[in-house]
N, C-alpha and C positions, 0 to 999 in steps of 0.2 A: 906493811903501809903500800897504799897503791898509786901509783901516780900517772894519770892520762896525760899523755902526749898530744899537741894538736896534730889534726890531719893534716899530711903533706899540703892539699892545694890552701887548708887556711894557711899554713906556712907561705907559700907561693904569694898567696893574696899580702901579704902582710910585710912581705919583702919588698912586693911591685909597689905598696902604698907608700915604704919609705923611697925607695926608687924617683917616685913621682912627685911627692913633697920635698926631696933634694932638690930635683931638677925644678920644681917652683921655685922655689926659695928666691931668686935674683925677683920674679914677676910678683910677687905676693905683696900685695896693699889691702887698706882697708876693707876694701868689696870683699874680701873672701872672707872675713869676719864673720859678713851677713850670712854666710851659708851654713844651716844646719847640719852637720855630719851627722849628729845624734841620732835625725831620722832615719840615715840609710845605712842598708848593712853593706861590709869590705868591699865588696865588687862592685855594688854601684858607686861609691866613695870612690874606688879605682876610675870607675868610669867617667866621673863627673872630672876624678882630677887629668885623666890623661885629654879629654876635651878641653881645660882650662888651658894645657900644656900646646895642644895641638894651634889654640886663637893667638896663644904667646907667641907662638912661631911661624905661622901662618904669615906671607909674603901678602901684603896689598896690591894686586894688578889691577889692572882694567879687566873688565870681565871678558873683552871679547880675547882677551891672549890667556884664556884659562885653560885653552882647547889648543890642541896643536894638528894642525896649521894654527893660527890666530884664526877667530871667525870675525872678516870681513867682510860687509856687503855694500851692496851701491845704496844711492843716496833712495829715499823713495822716490822724491819728483824724476827720476832715472827710468822710472818702473812704469809699465801701464798693467791695470789693474789682472790679469791673469799669472803676468809671471811676480806681479808683489805678491800673491796670495801663495802662491808656490813658495815660493821664498821664506815667505813668514811661518811658513810649516816647519820650513825644512830649519830656518833659525832655531825656531820653539825646539827641535827634537834635539838640536845641536847644543843649545841653554842647556837642554835636563838632561845631556849627558854630560856635562861639569856641572849638575846639582844644582841646577839654578830651573826656579820653578817662578812661572808667569800666573799671578791670582788677580780675581776682579778683570777680568779682560772685555766679559760680554754686551759695556756699554760701547766700546769702542770700533769704529770699524775697521776692517783690515788695514786700511791705509796707515790711520790711526793709529794704530798697537805698532805697528811695522818703525813707522816714523820715533813714537816710543822709544821701540829697541833701539833705533839707529842711534836716535841722539841722547837720551836718558842713560839705559843698561848698558851697551858694549860698553864706552866711553869711563863708563863709572868704575873705581878703582874701591877695589872691595878686597876684606880675606878670604883667602880661598884657602880654608878649613877640608883637609881629603880625610873624613871620617866619615865611616859605614852611616847609615841613616841622617847625614849632615847635609840642607837644604839652605841655599840662599832661596827665601821666597820674595816675590819682588811683586808688592800689590801695585796694579798700575791705576790708582787710583790716588788725586791727590788729595790727601789728607784734609783741605780745608774745604773740598768741594761735600758738603753734608747733603745738600740738595740730591746728586748723583746715588751717595750712599743711601740716603734714607728712599729715595724710590726703586733701585734695583737691587738692594746687598741685605736691608735692614732684615734682619727677623721683627716679628711684628713684637716680640719683649724689648728689641731694640729702641724700637719705635716709639714705643709707651715711656721709656726710660727717657730717652731721650726728650719727649714732651714734660716730662717731669721736672727736667733742668733746665729748661726752653721753652721761649716764648714761640707759639706756632707762627706762622700756617705750618702744617707737619703735609707734605707733598704725598698724594697716591701714591701708592706701589704700583708699579709698572713691569710687565713683560720685560725679560734681558732682549732688547734688539738683534743681539747676535751674537748667538746661541754658540758656543765651541765645548770641543774636550778636547784638552790641552793635559798633557802627562802632570800626575799630582806627587810631592811628597809621596815617599813608601811608594813609589811602584815602580823602583827601580831594578 
């Protein structure tokens, strides 16, 4: 009678899975039951459990303190346009270094975007989860500003779906007034 032993890699995956589940035990709630682990292989499940554990253990800090030294910028009112533009791109690069990505920025002037970073993004307390491929994607568009979204960012399908659920008028699509090439998630 032949007895097959699991491959050493599979044993390591099983041991890692048991360790991760033990470490997650104090944090487990009903939301974990919503995850279908049957659709994942053991490596994917371990990666998911590791990301959950990293999230639970991550400190909530103002984004300005995610880097060393902290990212402190002057008030936008104190900057002329040239200085502001230079500082804007330096700040965006520093945010990207700590895995903060800005999305939907092209409807904003440089000054408006810098003010948003200064006033809303840098002081925001968020969990800093340091895992490869993990980014905090900050949409620079107010969720309630449907006109701007429909005008600049919505696809034709988005616009048609919006019409199905809302009464018009639907704003005409517009070209983005301030096109920028900013770093994107996955370009790390």
